[in-house]
All heavy atoms as TSV, in Angstrom:
chain	resi	resn	atom	element	x	y	z
A	1	MET	N	N	22.774	7.334	15.092
A	1	MET	CA	C	22.468	6.433	14.036
A	1	MET	C	C	23.694	5.606	13.716
A	1	MET	O	O	24.796	6.119	13.677
A	1	MET	CB	C	22.030	7.212	12.807
A	1	MET	CG	C	21.726	6.316	11.623
A	1	MET	SD	S	21.143	7.182	10.154
A	1	MET	CE	C	22.602	7.984	9.575
A	2	ARG	N	N	23.469	4.315	13.494
A	2	ARG	CA	C	24.561	3.459	13.082
A	2	ARG	C	C	24.009	2.352	12.200
A	2	ARG	O	O	22.828	2.002	12.269
A	2	ARG	CB	C	25.306	2.889	14.244
A	2	ARG	CG	C	24.556	1.814	15.015
A	2	ARG	CD	C	25.433	1.247	16.191
A	2	ARG	NE	N	24.800	0.130	16.802
A	2	ARG	CZ	C	24.958	-1.133	16.423
A	2	ARG	NH1	N	25.729	-1.425	15.414
A	2	ARG	NH2	N	24.340	-2.097	17.053
A	3	ARG	N	N	24.876	1.788	11.394
A	3	ARG	CA	C	24.461	0.655	10.549
A	3	ARG	C	C	24.782	-0.620	11.296
A	3	ARG	O	O	25.912	-0.921	11.623
A	3	ARG	CB	C	25.167	0.709	9.221
A	3	ARG	CG	C	24.678	-0.364	8.316
A	3	ARG	CD	C	25.117	-0.204	6.904
A	3	ARG	NE	N	24.521	-1.266	6.121
A	3	ARG	CZ	C	24.834	-1.519	4.910
A	3	ARG	NH1	N	25.748	-0.804	4.295
A	3	ARG	NH2	N	24.284	-2.526	4.253
A	4	GLY	N	N	23.741	-1.389	11.538
A	4	GLY	CA	C	23.885	-2.690	12.213
A	4	GLY	C	C	23.876	-3.810	11.189
A	4	GLY	O	O	23.814	-3.607	9.989
A	5	GLU	N	N	23.870	-5.010	11.679
A	5	GLU	CA	C	23.839	-6.187	10.824
A	5	GLU	C	C	22.524	-6.300	10.072
A	5	GLU	O	O	22.497	-6.833	8.959
A	5	GLU	CB	C	24.030	-7.450	11.645
A	5	GLU	CG	C	25.444	-7.617	12.191
A	5	GLU	CD	C	25.596	-8.886	12.983
A	5	GLU	OE1	O	24.858	-9.827	12.729
A	5	GLU	OE2	O	26.466	-8.916	13.858
A	6	ASP	N	N	21.455	-5.798	10.682
A	6	ASP	CA	C	20.123	-5.930	10.070
A	6	ASP	C	C	19.550	-4.612	9.550
A	6	ASP	O	O	18.332	-4.437	9.475
A	6	ASP	CB	C	19.148	-6.564	11.064
A	6	ASP	CG	C	19.555	-7.960	11.465
A	6	ASP	OD1	O	20.044	-8.697	10.591
A	6	ASP	OD2	O	19.419	-8.334	12.634
A	7	GLY	N	N	20.446	-3.663	9.236
A	7	GLY	CA	C	19.967	-2.374	8.729
A	7	GLY	C	C	20.360	-1.244	9.691
A	7	GLY	O	O	21.132	-1.463	10.641
A	8	PHE	N	N	19.877	-0.063	9.419
A	8	PHE	CA	C	20.246	1.085	10.235
A	8	PHE	C	C	19.430	1.067	11.547
A	8	PHE	O	O	18.286	0.703	11.597
A	8	PHE	CB	C	19.950	2.381	9.486
A	8	PHE	CG	C	21.028	2.722	8.534
A	8	PHE	CD1	C	20.944	2.345	7.235
A	8	PHE	CD2	C	22.186	3.392	8.953
A	8	PHE	CE1	C	21.950	2.656	6.306
A	8	PHE	CE2	C	23.195	3.698	8.061
A	8	PHE	CZ	C	23.051	3.308	6.751
A	9	GLU	N	N	20.128	1.456	12.628
A	9	GLU	CA	C	19.529	1.581	13.943
A	9	GLU	C	C	19.651	3.022	14.404
A	9	GLU	O	O	20.680	3.635	14.237
A	9	GLU	CB	C	20.226	0.623	14.923
A	9	GLU	CG	C	20.166	-0.812	14.501
A	9	GLU	CD	C	20.964	-1.718	15.430
A	9	GLU	OE1	O	21.577	-1.202	16.363
A	9	GLU	OE2	O	20.985	-2.925	15.151
A	10	PHE	N	N	18.606	3.526	15.026
A	10	PHE	CA	C	18.636	4.894	15.573
A	10	PHE	C	C	17.579	5.005	16.643
A	10	PHE	O	O	16.839	4.059	16.937
A	10	PHE	CB	C	18.465	5.926	14.460
A	10	PHE	CG	C	17.194	5.704	13.627
A	10	PHE	CD1	C	16.045	6.438	13.899
A	10	PHE	CD2	C	17.186	4.838	12.602
A	10	PHE	CE1	C	14.912	6.284	13.152
A	10	PHE	CE2	C	16.044	4.661	11.830
A	10	PHE	CZ	C	14.913	5.376	12.130
A	11	THR	N	N	17.504	6.147	17.277
A	11	THR	CA	C	16.586	6.351	18.382
A	11	THR	C	C	15.480	7.341	18.003
A	11	THR	O	O	15.754	8.379	17.424
A	11	THR	CB	C	17.358	6.888	19.619
A	11	THR	OG1	O	18.375	5.957	19.942
A	11	THR	CG2	C	16.441	7.077	20.810
A	12	ILE	N	N	14.258	6.963	18.322
A	12	ILE	CA	C	13.093	7.849	18.133
A	12	ILE	C	C	12.382	7.932	19.509
A	12	ILE	O	O	12.048	6.898	20.098
A	12	ILE	CB	C	12.093	7.309	17.108
A	12	ILE	CG1	C	12.719	7.199	15.742
A	12	ILE	CG2	C	10.843	8.180	17.058
A	12	ILE	CD1	C	11.789	6.580	14.709
A	13	ASP	N	N	12.165	9.106	20.008
A	13	ASP	CA	C	11.430	9.297	21.294
A	13	ASP	C	C	12.040	8.422	22.384
A	13	ASP	O	O	11.315	7.847	23.182
A	13	ASP	CB	C	9.951	9.019	21.140
A	13	ASP	CG	C	9.207	10.101	20.385
A	13	ASP	OD1	O	9.752	11.212	20.270
A	13	ASP	OD2	O	8.089	9.867	19.922
A	14	GLY	N	N	13.361	8.301	22.430
A	14	GLY	CA	C	14.015	7.491	23.431
A	14	GLY	C	C	13.963	6.009	23.205
A	14	GLY	O	O	14.424	5.248	24.081
A	15	GLN	N	N	13.394	5.571	22.109
A	15	GLN	CA	C	13.274	4.157	21.802
A	15	GLN	C	C	14.177	3.770	20.629
A	15	GLN	O	O	14.260	4.523	19.631
A	15	GLN	CB	C	11.803	3.824	21.379
A	15	GLN	CG	C	10.795	4.124	22.421
A	15	GLN	CD	C	10.783	3.068	23.537
A	15	GLN	OE1	O	11.201	1.920	23.354
A	15	GLN	NE2	N	10.313	3.456	24.694
A	16	ARG	N	N	14.905	2.685	20.757
A	16	ARG	CA	C	15.771	2.208	19.685
A	16	ARG	C	C	14.909	1.573	18.577
A	16	ARG	O	O	14.034	0.756	18.876
A	16	ARG	CB	C	16.768	1.224	20.190
A	16	ARG	CG	C	17.772	0.758	19.190
A	16	ARG	CD	C	18.761	-0.241	19.808
A	16	ARG	NE	N	19.206	-1.175	18.840
A	16	ARG	CZ	C	18.564	-2.312	18.489
A	16	ARG	NH1	N	17.465	-2.685	19.101
A	16	ARG	NH2	N	19.055	-3.112	17.549
A	17	ILE	N	N	15.195	1.928	17.326
A	17	ILE	CA	C	14.444	1.346	16.226
A	17	ILE	C	C	15.463	0.862	15.173
A	17	ILE	O	O	16.516	1.434	14.995
A	17	ILE	CB	C	13.445	2.320	15.597
A	17	ILE	CG1	C	12.494	1.644	14.658
A	17	ILE	CG2	C	14.157	3.484	14.915
A	17	ILE	CD1	C	11.295	2.438	14.301
A	18	CYS	N	N	15.090	-0.218	14.510
A	18	CYS	CA	C	15.943	-0.745	13.433
A	18	CYS	C	C	15.054	-0.748	12.172
A	18	CYS	O	O	13.899	-1.165	12.218
A	18	CYS	CB	C	16.341	-2.173	13.776
A	18	CYS	SG	S	17.357	-2.912	12.455
A	19	THR	N	N	15.614	-0.307	11.043
A	19	THR	CA	C	14.866	-0.219	9.832
A	19	THR	C	C	14.770	-1.537	9.143
A	19	THR	O	O	13.850	-1.783	8.375
A	19	THR	CB	C	15.495	0.763	8.808
A	19	THR	OG1	O	16.794	0.281	8.457
A	19	THR	CG2	C	15.570	2.173	9.374
A	20	GLY	N	N	15.743	-2.428	9.330
A	20	GLY	CA	C	15.729	-3.693	8.605
A	20	GLY	C	C	16.152	-3.482	7.153
A	20	GLY	O	O	16.133	-4.387	6.326
A	21	GLN	N	N	16.545	-2.266	6.806
A	21	GLN	CA	C	16.941	-1.898	5.449
A	21	GLN	C	C	18.362	-1.321	5.481
A	21	GLN	O	O	18.756	-0.688	6.461
A	21	GLN	CB	C	15.999	-0.878	4.828
A	21	GLN	CG	C	14.556	-1.289	4.881
A	21	GLN	CD	C	14.286	-2.503	3.993
A	21	GLN	OE1	O	14.847	-2.654	2.941
A	21	GLN	NE2	N	13.412	-3.376	4.476
A	22	SER	N	N	19.103	-1.448	4.391
A	22	SER	CA	C	20.505	-0.987	4.353
A	22	SER	C	C	20.634	0.408	3.828
A	22	SER	O	O	21.695	1.035	3.941
A	22	SER	CB	C	21.371	-1.957	3.583
A	22	SER	OG	O	20.903	-2.034	2.245
A	23	GLY	N	N	19.617	0.964	3.193
A	23	GLY	CA	C	19.726	2.271	2.599
A	23	GLY	C	C	19.543	3.373	3.627
A	23	GLY	O	O	18.635	3.358	4.430
A	24	VAL	N	N	20.449	4.347	3.578
A	24	VAL	CA	C	20.395	5.438	4.551
A	24	VAL	C	C	19.096	6.282	4.405
A	24	VAL	O	O	18.594	6.820	5.373
A	24	VAL	CB	C	21.669	6.329	4.463
A	24	VAL	CG1	C	21.692	7.175	3.225
A	24	VAL	CG2	C	21.736	7.258	5.681
A	25	TYR	N	N	18.558	6.368	3.217
A	25	TYR	CA	C	17.319	7.115	3.044
A	25	TYR	C	C	16.124	6.447	3.682
A	25	TYR	O	O	15.107	7.079	3.923
A	25	TYR	CB	C	17.068	7.396	1.540
A	25	TYR	CG	C	17.947	8.510	1.036
A	25	TYR	CD1	C	19.137	8.230	0.367
A	25	TYR	CD2	C	17.608	9.836	1.247
A	25	TYR	CE1	C	19.947	9.274	-0.079
A	25	TYR	CE2	C	18.407	10.853	0.816
A	25	TYR	CZ	C	19.584	10.566	0.182
A	25	TYR	OH	O	20.371	11.591	-0.251
A	26	MET	N	N	16.247	5.187	4.018
A	26	MET	CA	C	15.171	4.516	4.749
A	26	MET	C	C	15.043	5.114	6.133
A	26	MET	O	O	13.956	5.084	6.694
A	26	MET	CB	C	15.431	3.008	4.867
A	26	MET	CG	C	15.194	2.255	3.553
A	26	MET	SD	S	13.527	2.502	2.895
A	26	MET	CE	C	12.535	1.643	4.091
A	27	VAL	N	N	16.114	5.674	6.653
A	27	VAL	CA	C	16.048	6.357	7.980
A	27	VAL	C	C	15.141	7.576	7.824
A	27	VAL	O	O	14.241	7.782	8.672
A	27	VAL	CB	C	17.453	6.773	8.484
A	27	VAL	CG1	C	17.351	7.619	9.724
A	27	VAL	CG2	C	18.314	5.529	8.695
A	28	TYR	N	N	15.348	8.365	6.800
A	28	TYR	CA	C	14.510	9.549	6.578
A	28	TYR	C	C	13.020	9.141	6.349
A	28	TYR	O	O	12.127	9.759	6.931
A	28	TYR	CB	C	14.979	10.341	5.369
A	28	TYR	CG	C	16.379	10.864	5.517
A	28	TYR	CD1	C	17.331	10.656	4.517
A	28	TYR	CD2	C	16.787	11.594	6.624
A	28	TYR	CE1	C	18.599	11.126	4.619
A	28	TYR	CE2	C	18.084	12.054	6.766
A	28	TYR	CZ	C	18.972	11.826	5.737
A	28	TYR	OH	O	20.255	12.327	5.852
A	29	ASN	N	N	12.842	8.114	5.543
A	29	ASN	CA	C	11.466	7.670	5.271
A	29	ASN	C	C	10.796	7.154	6.558
A	29	ASN	O	O	9.631	7.436	6.818
A	29	ASN	CB	C	11.479	6.518	4.239
A	29	ASN	CG	C	11.931	7.012	2.882
A	29	ASN	OD1	O	11.928	8.181	2.574
A	29	ASN	ND2	N	12.404	6.055	2.078
A	30	THR	N	N	11.567	6.413	7.365
A	30	THR	CA	C	11.037	5.873	8.618
A	30	THR	C	C	10.668	6.993	9.577
A	30	THR	O	O	9.619	6.975	10.229
A	30	THR	CB	C	12.036	4.925	9.265
A	30	THR	OG1	O	12.339	3.893	8.353
A	30	THR	CG2	C	11.488	4.334	10.567
A	31	LEU	N	N	11.538	8.029	9.662
A	31	LEU	CA	C	11.202	9.148	10.550
A	31	LEU	C	C	9.957	9.902	10.071
A	31	LEU	O	O	9.152	10.330	10.908
A	31	LEU	CB	C	12.421	10.125	10.577
A	31	LEU	CG	C	13.618	9.666	11.381
A	31	LEU	CD1	C	14.819	10.544	11.113
A	31	LEU	CD2	C	13.281	9.626	12.844
A	32	ALA	N	N	9.810	10.051	8.782
A	32	ALA	CA	C	8.650	10.742	8.257
A	32	ALA	C	C	7.357	9.983	8.543
A	32	ALA	O	O	6.397	10.586	8.996
A	32	ALA	CB	C	8.784	10.952	6.715
A	33	VAL	N	N	7.400	8.687	8.375
A	33	VAL	CA	C	6.223	7.870	8.658
A	33	VAL	C	C	5.912	7.879	10.135
A	33	VAL	O	O	4.746	7.972	10.553
A	33	VAL	CB	C	6.416	6.410	8.126
A	33	VAL	CG1	C	5.320	5.520	8.581
A	33	VAL	CG2	C	6.507	6.438	6.613
A	34	TYR	N	N	6.964	7.806	10.961
A	34	TYR	CA	C	6.702	7.824	12.425
A	34	TYR	C	C	6.100	9.167	12.832
A	34	TYR	O	O	5.169	9.178	13.670
A	34	TYR	CB	C	8.035	7.627	13.135
A	34	TYR	CG	C	7.854	7.561	14.641
A	34	TYR	CD1	C	7.264	6.451	15.240
A	34	TYR	CD2	C	8.240	8.655	15.448
A	34	TYR	CE1	C	7.082	6.408	16.596
A	34	TYR	CE2	C	8.067	8.586	16.832
A	34	TYR	CZ	C	7.483	7.480	17.397
A	34	TYR	OH	O	7.290	7.445	18.781
A	35	ALA	N	N	6.544	10.276	12.277
A	35	ALA	CA	C	5.981	11.572	12.615
A	35	ALA	C	C	4.529	11.637	12.292
A	35	ALA	O	O	3.712	12.148	13.085
A	35	ALA	CB	C	6.761	12.660	11.854
A	36	ILE	N	N	4.114	11.106	11.145
A	36	ILE	CA	C	2.718	11.099	10.740
A	36	ILE	C	C	1.912	10.181	11.681
A	36	ILE	O	O	0.813	10.565	12.114
A	36	ILE	CB	C	2.568	10.643	9.274
A	36	ILE	CG1	C	3.151	11.658	8.324
A	36	ILE	CG2	C	1.104	10.349	8.929
A	36	ILE	CD1	C	2.547	13.028	8.330
A	37	CYS	N	N	2.478	9.047	12.011
A	37	CYS	CA	C	1.757	8.125	12.939
A	37	CYS	C	C	1.558	8.760	14.280
A	37	CYS	O	O	0.497	8.637	14.889
A	37	CYS	CB	C	2.565	6.837	13.048
A	37	CYS	SG	S	2.452	5.794	11.584
A	38	ARG	N	N	2.558	9.462	14.779
A	38	ARG	CA	C	2.443	10.141	16.064
A	38	ARG	C	C	1.447	11.285	16.024
A	38	ARG	O	O	0.613	11.467	16.906
A	38	ARG	CB	C	3.807	10.656	16.526
A	38	ARG	CG	C	4.766	9.618	16.965
A	38	ARG	CD	C	4.496	9.113	18.309
A	38	ARG	NE	N	4.714	10.207	19.243
A	38	ARG	CZ	C	4.527	10.143	20.512
A	38	ARG	NH1	N	4.167	9.042	21.075
A	38	ARG	NH2	N	4.752	11.187	21.293
A	39	LEU	N	N	1.513	12.065	14.935
A	39	LEU	CA	C	0.631	13.214	14.767
A	39	LEU	C	C	-0.824	12.814	14.794
A	39	LEU	O	O	-1.640	13.462	15.444
A	39	LEU	CB	C	0.985	13.943	13.457
A	39	LEU	CG	C	0.185	15.175	13.157
A	39	LEU	CD1	C	0.480	16.292	14.144
A	39	LEU	CD2	C	0.492	15.660	11.720
A	40	PHE	N	N	-1.128	11.717	14.125
A	40	PHE	CA	C	-2.511	11.257	14.036
A	40	PHE	C	C	-2.870	10.134	15.008
A	40	PHE	O	O	-3.989	9.612	14.958
A	40	PHE	CB	C	-2.823	10.854	12.582
A	40	PHE	CG	C	-2.829	11.991	11.637
A	40	PHE	CD1	C	-1.771	12.203	10.766
A	40	PHE	CD2	C	-3.884	12.918	11.620
A	40	PHE	CE1	C	-1.780	13.260	9.906
A	40	PHE	CE2	C	-3.860	14.005	10.781
A	40	PHE	CZ	C	-2.807	14.170	9.918
A	41	GLY	N	N	-1.925	9.730	15.856
A	41	GLY	CA	C	-2.207	8.699	16.819
A	41	GLY	C	C	-2.562	7.348	16.210
A	41	GLY	O	O	-3.387	6.620	16.723
A	42	LEU	N	N	-1.860	6.983	15.126
A	42	LEU	CA	C	-2.244	5.785	14.355
A	42	LEU	C	C	-1.794	4.481	15.021
A	42	LEU	O	O	-2.529	3.497	15.045
A	42	LEU	CB	C	-1.706	5.885	12.944
A	42	LEU	CG	C	-2.265	7.069	12.127
A	42	LEU	CD1	C	-1.573	7.152	10.780
A	42	LEU	CD2	C	-3.771	6.950	11.988
A	43	VAL	N	N	-0.561	4.463	15.476
A	43	VAL	CA	C	-0.037	3.233	16.070
A	43	VAL	C	C	0.931	3.602	17.204
A	43	VAL	O	O	1.513	4.648	17.247
A	43	VAL	CB	C	0.742	2.347	15.067
A	43	VAL	CG1	C	-0.185	1.804	13.987
A	43	VAL	CG2	C	1.907	3.068	14.478
A	44	GLY	N	N	1.071	2.640	18.180
A	44	GLY	CA	C	2.076	2.809	19.248
A	44	GLY	C	C	3.461	2.410	18.726
A	44	GLY	O	O	3.595	1.865	17.623
A	45	PHE	N	N	4.477	2.658	19.514
A	45	PHE	CA	C	5.836	2.451	19.105
A	45	PHE	C	C	6.086	0.943	18.794
A	45	PHE	O	O	6.716	0.659	17.766
A	45	PHE	CB	C	6.834	2.903	20.139
A	45	PHE	CG	C	8.281	2.742	19.696
A	45	PHE	CD1	C	8.856	3.696	18.882
A	45	PHE	CD2	C	9.006	1.634	20.050
A	45	PHE	CE1	C	10.133	3.541	18.423
A	45	PHE	CE2	C	10.289	1.448	19.585
A	45	PHE	CZ	C	10.846	2.399	18.767
A	46	GLU	N	N	5.670	0.047	19.638
A	46	GLU	CA	C	5.906	-1.394	19.407
A	46	GLU	C	C	5.298	-1.840	18.072
A	46	GLU	O	O	5.928	-2.563	17.277
A	46	GLU	CB	C	5.395	-2.221	20.552
A	46	GLU	CG	C	6.125	-2.060	21.851
A	46	GLU	CD	C	7.613	-2.437	21.733
A	46	GLU	OE1	O	7.929	-3.468	21.054
A	46	GLU	OE2	O	8.470	-1.747	22.284
A	47	SER	N	N	4.095	-1.436	17.837
A	47	SER	CA	C	3.425	-1.803	16.585
A	47	SER	C	C	4.159	-1.183	15.424
A	47	SER	O	O	4.309	-1.790	14.357
A	47	SER	CB	C	1.956	-1.335	16.602
A	47	SER	OG	O	1.331	-1.653	15.433
A	48	PHE	N	N	4.604	0.054	15.552
A	48	PHE	CA	C	5.348	0.749	14.487
A	48	PHE	C	C	6.618	-0.016	14.178
A	48	PHE	O	O	6.934	-0.287	13.035
A	48	PHE	CB	C	5.655	2.186	14.912
A	48	PHE	CG	C	6.399	2.928	13.852
A	48	PHE	CD1	C	5.748	3.450	12.741
A	48	PHE	CD2	C	7.765	3.133	13.973
A	48	PHE	CE1	C	6.457	4.130	11.782
A	48	PHE	CE2	C	8.469	3.792	12.983
A	48	PHE	CZ	C	7.812	4.309	11.900
A	49	GLN	N	N	7.388	-0.404	15.217
A	49	GLN	CA	C	8.646	-1.128	15.015
A	49	GLN	C	C	8.379	-2.458	14.296
A	49	GLN	O	O	9.109	-2.838	13.384
A	49	GLN	CB	C	9.351	-1.385	16.327
A	49	GLN	CG	C	10.561	-2.282	16.230
A	49	GLN	CD	C	11.710	-1.714	15.413
A	49	GLN	OE1	O	12.553	-1.027	15.917
A	49	GLN	NE2	N	11.717	-2.037	14.117
A	50	GLN	N	N	7.368	-3.156	14.661
A	50	GLN	CA	C	7.037	-4.444	14.019
A	50	GLN	C	C	6.735	-4.219	12.550
A	50	GLN	O	O	7.161	-5.029	11.683
A	50	GLN	CB	C	5.831	-5.097	14.696
A	50	GLN	CG	C	6.170	-5.610	16.081
A	50	GLN	CD	C	4.871	-6.091	16.837
A	50	GLN	OE1	O	3.788	-5.909	16.336
A	50	GLN	NE2	N	5.119	-6.587	18.028
A	51	ARG	N	N	5.996	-3.220	12.234
A	51	ARG	CA	C	5.634	-2.953	10.846
A	51	ARG	C	C	6.843	-2.487	10.014
A	51	ARG	O	O	6.938	-2.865	8.827
A	51	ARG	CB	C	4.521	-1.895	10.774
A	51	ARG	CG	C	3.207	-2.500	11.264
A	51	ARG	CD	C	2.081	-1.521	11.197
A	51	ARG	NE	N	0.848	-2.197	11.470
A	51	ARG	CZ	C	-0.032	-1.822	12.384
A	51	ARG	NH1	N	0.189	-0.714	13.110
A	51	ARG	NH2	N	-1.139	-2.435	12.587
A	52	VAL	N	N	7.707	-1.712	10.623
A	52	VAL	CA	C	8.941	-1.304	9.911
A	52	VAL	C	C	9.786	-2.524	9.605
A	52	VAL	O	O	10.307	-2.651	8.494
A	52	VAL	CB	C	9.735	-0.262	10.735
A	52	VAL	CG1	C	11.135	-0.022	10.175
A	52	VAL	CG2	C	8.983	1.066	10.794
A	53	LEU	N	N	9.973	-3.408	10.564
A	53	LEU	CA	C	10.780	-4.585	10.329
A	53	LEU	C	C	10.135	-5.525	9.291
A	53	LEU	O	O	10.860	-6.215	8.564
A	53	LEU	CB	C	11.013	-5.335	11.619
A	53	LEU	CG	C	11.986	-4.665	12.544
A	53	LEU	CD1	C	12.071	-5.448	13.880
A	53	LEU	CD2	C	13.411	-4.575	11.929
A	54	ALA	N	N	8.851	-5.537	9.186
A	54	ALA	CA	C	8.150	-6.433	8.249
A	54	ALA	C	C	8.150	-5.843	6.827
A	54	ALA	O	O	7.933	-6.607	5.880
A	54	ALA	CB	C	6.699	-6.655	8.702
A	55	TYR	N	N	8.432	-4.576	6.673
A	55	TYR	CA	C	8.390	-3.938	5.374
A	55	TYR	C	C	9.561	-4.420	4.487
A	55	TYR	O	O	10.716	-4.377	4.897
A	55	TYR	CB	C	8.459	-2.414	5.521
A	55	TYR	CG	C	8.495	-1.695	4.200
A	55	TYR	CD1	C	7.411	-1.713	3.334
A	55	TYR	CD2	C	9.655	-1.034	3.805
A	55	TYR	CE1	C	7.470	-1.038	2.118
A	55	TYR	CE2	C	9.714	-0.358	2.589
A	55	TYR	CZ	C	8.626	-0.381	1.768
A	55	TYR	OH	O	8.694	0.275	0.540
A	56	ARG	N	N	9.262	-4.891	3.290
A	56	ARG	CA	C	10.242	-5.275	2.328
A	56	ARG	C	C	9.930	-4.574	1.009
A	56	ARG	O	O	8.992	-4.987	0.310
A	56	ARG	CB	C	10.248	-6.789	2.124
A	56	ARG	CG	C	10.671	-7.542	3.343
A	56	ARG	CD	C	12.142	-7.377	3.638
A	56	ARG	NE	N	12.485	-8.009	4.871
A	56	ARG	CZ	C	12.911	-7.371	5.962
A	56	ARG	NH1	N	13.026	-6.076	5.933
A	56	ARG	NH2	N	13.218	-7.990	7.046
A	57	PRO	N	N	10.694	-3.553	0.637
A	57	PRO	CA	C	10.402	-2.850	-0.603
A	57	PRO	C	C	10.551	-3.809	-1.789
A	57	PRO	O	O	11.451	-4.652	-1.775
A	57	PRO	CB	C	11.414	-1.718	-0.633
A	57	PRO	CG	C	12.420	-2.025	0.412
A	57	PRO	CD	C	11.833	-3.016	1.358
A	58	THR	N	N	9.722	-3.637	-2.803
A	58	THR	CA	C	9.786	-4.503	-3.920
A	58	THR	C	C	10.573	-3.901	-5.104
A	58	THR	O	O	10.839	-4.578	-6.089
A	58	THR	CB	C	8.371	-4.817	-4.430
A	58	THR	OG1	O	7.702	-3.613	-4.740
A	58	THR	CG2	C	7.601	-5.624	-3.430
A	59	ASN	N	N	10.955	-2.663	-4.980
A	59	ASN	CA	C	11.841	-2.051	-6.026
A	59	ASN	C	C	12.647	-0.961	-5.376
A	59	ASN	O	O	12.465	-0.627	-4.239
A	59	ASN	CB	C	11.006	-1.544	-7.182
A	59	ASN	CG	C	10.055	-0.424	-6.807
A	59	ASN	OD1	O	10.203	0.161	-5.747
A	59	ASN	ND2	N	9.096	-0.117	-7.639
A	60	GLY	N	N	13.534	-0.420	-6.146
A	60	GLY	CA	C	14.388	0.653	-5.602
A	60	GLY	C	C	15.071	1.395	-6.757
A	60	GLY	O	O	14.986	1.040	-7.913
A	61	ARG	N	N	15.749	2.446	-6.390
A	61	ARG	CA	C	16.398	3.300	-7.386
A	61	ARG	C	C	17.493	2.599	-8.132
A	61	ARG	O	O	17.791	2.906	-9.284
A	61	ARG	CB	C	16.988	4.532	-6.667
A	61	ARG	CG	C	15.987	5.470	-6.158
A	61	ARG	CD	C	16.599	6.666	-5.555
A	61	ARG	NE	N	15.599	7.474	-4.915
A	61	ARG	CZ	C	15.858	8.599	-4.293
A	61	ARG	NH1	N	17.091	9.010	-4.165
A	61	ARG	NH2	N	14.882	9.281	-3.754
A	62	LEU	N	N	18.227	1.693	-7.500
A	62	LEU	CA	C	19.312	1.038	-8.150
A	62	LEU	C	C	18.962	-0.302	-8.793
A	62	LEU	O	O	19.785	-1.070	-9.237
A	62	LEU	CB	C	20.454	0.817	-7.140
A	62	LEU	CG	C	20.989	2.114	-6.511
A	62	LEU	CD1	C	22.052	1.767	-5.484
A	62	LEU	CD2	C	21.563	3.043	-7.580
A	63	GLN	N	N	17.662	-0.579	-8.874
A	63	GLN	CA	C	17.147	-1.793	-9.477
A	63	GLN	C	C	17.239	-1.709	-10.977
A	63	GLN	O	O	16.966	-0.685	-11.578
A	63	GLN	CB	C	15.757	-2.048	-8.987
A	63	GLN	CG	C	15.225	-3.398	-9.396
A	63	GLN	CD	C	13.865	-3.659	-8.774
A	63	GLN	OE1	O	13.219	-2.749	-8.274
A	63	GLN	NE2	N	13.453	-4.892	-8.790
A	64	ASN	N	N	17.640	-2.808	-11.608
A	64	ASN	CA	C	17.706	-2.870	-13.072
A	64	ASN	C	C	16.499	-3.645	-13.598
A	64	ASN	O	O	16.053	-4.610	-13.027
A	64	ASN	CB	C	18.973	-3.581	-13.518
A	64	ASN	CG	C	20.218	-2.798	-13.262
A	64	ASN	OD1	O	20.220	-1.599	-13.396
A	64	ASN	ND2	N	21.259	-3.494	-12.852
A	65	PHE	N	N	15.993	-3.154	-14.748
A	65	PHE	CA	C	14.899	-3.811	-15.407
A	65	PHE	C	C	15.373	-4.137	-16.844
A	65	PHE	O	O	16.013	-3.319	-17.467
A	65	PHE	CB	C	13.652	-2.922	-15.477
A	65	PHE	CG	C	13.099	-2.578	-14.134
A	65	PHE	CD1	C	13.501	-1.447	-13.466
A	65	PHE	CD2	C	12.158	-3.439	-13.565
A	65	PHE	CE1	C	12.961	-1.176	-12.213
A	65	PHE	CE2	C	11.609	-3.144	-12.315
A	65	PHE	CZ	C	12.019	-2.021	-11.665
A	66	VAL	N	N	15.014	-5.300	-17.320
A	66	VAL	CA	C	15.363	-5.692	-18.637
A	66	VAL	C	C	14.131	-5.588	-19.577
A	66	VAL	O	O	13.092	-6.187	-19.250
A	66	VAL	CB	C	15.926	-7.144	-18.690
A	66	VAL	CG1	C	16.265	-7.575	-20.124
A	66	VAL	CG2	C	17.169	-7.249	-17.820
A	67	LEU	N	N	14.275	-4.810	-20.642
A	67	LEU	CA	C	13.216	-4.676	-21.633
A	67	LEU	C	C	13.759	-5.103	-22.961
A	67	LEU	O	O	14.569	-4.383	-23.552
A	67	LEU	CB	C	12.701	-3.225	-21.678
A	67	LEU	CG	C	12.076	-2.663	-20.409
A	67	LEU	CD1	C	11.800	-1.209	-20.533
A	67	LEU	CD2	C	10.800	-3.447	-20.106
A	68	GLY	N	N	13.362	-6.262	-23.422
A	68	GLY	CA	C	13.931	-6.811	-24.639
A	68	GLY	C	C	15.401	-7.067	-24.454
A	68	GLY	O	O	15.808	-7.770	-23.550
A	69	ASP	N	N	16.253	-6.414	-25.261
A	69	ASP	CA	C	17.704	-6.607	-25.146
A	69	ASP	C	C	18.335	-5.407	-24.429
A	69	ASP	O	O	19.553	-5.247	-24.480
A	69	ASP	CB	C	18.313	-6.807	-26.518
A	69	ASP	CG	C	18.125	-5.619	-27.431
A	69	ASP	OD1	O	17.310	-4.749	-27.135
A	69	ASP	OD2	O	18.822	-5.606	-28.478
A	70	ARG	N	N	17.587	-4.580	-23.770
A	70	ARG	CA	C	18.098	-3.414	-23.078
A	70	ARG	C	C	17.906	-3.543	-21.589
A	70	ARG	O	O	16.957	-4.094	-21.104
A	70	ARG	CB	C	17.419	-2.140	-23.576
A	70	ARG	CG	C	17.674	-1.918	-25.057
A	70	ARG	CD	C	16.956	-0.683	-25.492
A	70	ARG	NE	N	17.165	-0.556	-26.941
A	70	ARG	CZ	C	17.498	0.547	-27.519
A	70	ARG	NH1	N	17.679	1.655	-26.816
A	70	ARG	NH2	N	17.653	0.574	-28.814
A	71	CYS	N	N	18.860	-2.928	-20.905
A	71	CYS	CA	C	18.794	-2.962	-19.441
A	71	CYS	C	C	18.663	-1.553	-18.918
A	71	CYS	O	O	19.185	-0.621	-19.477
A	71	CYS	CB	C	20.058	-3.623	-18.902
A	71	CYS	SG	S	20.051	-3.744	-17.108
């Protein structure tokens, strides 16, 4: 596993995958989703990689929200 310019890159089943995300926990999330997809035969690797790269989370743990005068 290494951090590339476009997110973390690692190998699954001998195939290189890029998360497109900078958070290290995205690697764990990606592995979990891939395991489920393989277990149930939902998508092939190429389709999985395309969907991972297209994923853009809309919120995160370090995101700030402003409510009135509070953050």
